[in-house]
LOZAMAR-742582 format. One record per residue (C-alpha): residue in one letter; x, z, y. Coordinates in steps of 0.02 Angstrom, whole numbers, plus 50000, padded with zeros to 5 digits. Layout:
   rest      xx      zz      yy
      A       X       Z       Y
...
This chain:
   rest      xx      zz      yy
      M   57753   49466   49747
      L   57680   49312   49658
      R   57534   49288   49792
      V   57662   49286   49939
      T   57785   49168   49832
      L   57662   49039   49817
      G   57599   49080   49996
      V   57764   49009   50065
      I   57794   48872   49943
      N   57628   48793   50009
      I   57708   48824   50191
      M   57862   48757   50137
      T   57765   48605   50070
      N   57622   48560   50128
      K   57616   48456   50298
      S   57440   48509   50382
      L   57527   48682   50342
      K   57659   48685   50452
      Y   57570   48589   50599
      F   57444   48722   50565
      F   57568   48870   50590
      L   57654   48778   50730
      I   57506   48794   50830
      L   57489   48988   50778
      S   57631   49022   50845
      I   57620   48912   51010
      L   57454   49033   51024
      F   57545   49176   50979
      I   57665   49126   51123
      V   57520   49088   51260
      N   57458   49244   51232
      Y   57587   49373   51262
      T   57673   49246   51412
      F   57511   49196   51505
      F   57405   49353   51482
      A   57411   49553   51514
      H   57428   49664   51378
      P   57414   49834   51491
      S   57435   49952   51325
      L   57602   49858   51313
      G   57653   49876   51510
      I   57641   49668   51518
      G   57583   49590   51670
      T   57515   49746   51753
      S   57639   49782   51890
      P   57678   49650   52026
      G   57795   49513   51956
      S   57983   49476   52027
      I   58102   49355   51987
      N   58269   49408   51905
      L   58403   49276   51891
      D   58553   49400   51827
      I   58604   49393   51660
      F   58579   49548   51575
      H   58525   49641   51745
      D   58407   49766   51713
      M   58379   49745   51545
      P   58349   49911   51456
      L   58488   49892   51282
      N   58424   50056   51216
      F   58285   50098   51096
      S   58169   50169   51228
      E   57977   50109   51228
      T   58030   49993   51352
      A   58148   49927   51277
      L   58068   49875   51117
      I   57948   49802   51189
      N   58028   49694   51325
      T   58188   49659   51216
      G   58122   49663   51054
      G   57959   49586   51103
      N   58051   49434   51174
      I   58151   49398   51032
      L   58002   49423   50891
      L   57881   49291   51014
      F   57986   49167   50965
      V   58017   49181   50780
      P   57876   49093   50720
      W   57917   48961   50850
      G   58107   48930   50758
      I   58016   48947   50590
      S   57887   48840   50621
      V   58018   48684   50690
      A   58135   48715   50554
      L   57990   48666   50433
      L   57946   48530   50528
      S   58132   48455   50548
      K   58252   48345   50448
      K   58386   48455   50398
      K   58518   48345   50475
      S   58452   48421   50654
      R   58367   48543   50615
      F   58474   48691   50712
      L   58513   48600   50890
      K   58306   48543   50857
      V   58261   48724   50832
      V   58406   48817   50967
      F   58357   48664   51103
      S   58169   48675   51087
      G   58165   48854   51081
      F   58275   48875   51240
      L   58150   48728   51316
      C   57991   48795   51292
      S   58046   48972   51350
      V   58127   48894   51535
      M   57946   48799   51554
      I   57858   48977   51521
      E   57978   49069   51641
      L   57925   48900   51770
      I   57747   48919   51758
      Q   57780   49100   51783
      L   57843   49067   51945
      F   57661   49037   52008
      L   57556   49182   51904
      P   57531   49358   51989
      N   57609   49499   51871
      R   57746   49417   51794
      W   57921   49404   51789
      T   58034   49254   51785
      D   58198   49307   51712
      I   58342   49236   51624
      N   58371   49375   51505
      D   58203   49323   51440
      V   58257   49149   51418
      I   58408   49232   51318
      L   58310   49329   51215
      N   58179   49193   51165
      T   58301   49054   51111
      S   58385   49225   51022
      G   58237   49241   50939
      S   58205   49040   50881
      I   58385   49062   50792
      I   58330   49219   50697
      G   58152   49128   50643
      Y   58303   48971   50602
      V   58392   49071   50487
      L   58244   49171   50404
      Y   58193   48982   50354
      V   58358   48955   50299
      S   58353   49115   50202
      V   58191   49101   50142
      S   58205   48922   50085
      Y   58376   48962   49970
      L   58275   49108   49897
      Y   58161   48960   49853
      Y   58261   48826   49798
      K   58349   48979   49671
      V   58173   49047   49622
      S   58140   48863   49569
      K   58302   48808   49494
      N   58299   48951   49383
      S   58104   48905   49337
      K   58140   48743   49277
      V   58289   48814   49156
      N   58163   48939   49087
      E   58036   48815   49027
């Protein structure tokens, strides 16, 4: 537990680690959005375009729903955390939401030109939601870090 706490503290305080985490999150996103992953069913069938919100979006606990819906959300959680880590407190939430949205739109536009890739408005919604979840995780960990550091100073 102590090692995990120290690791989180290092990321939250070291600017180089913050940028490293951002680069890792970008590589993670690029890996799953531009390259095929047949074991997950990603990039194996002819692509198409979906501009109907929530059309063909499985909202159940099937394997397809977990990979598509859950995967699109989880894909951007590290992005939300890393943008929050690098942003000033005053505009942090807006930067996370706007950058997650903009990055997702750019990915979907690029996928228009890639074989076997879908351009889907639902992916933009889910990716942006993942960024927001990343922000919420950042705020939660920051709050816990503040409480733990405050209590450790009182106990000294």
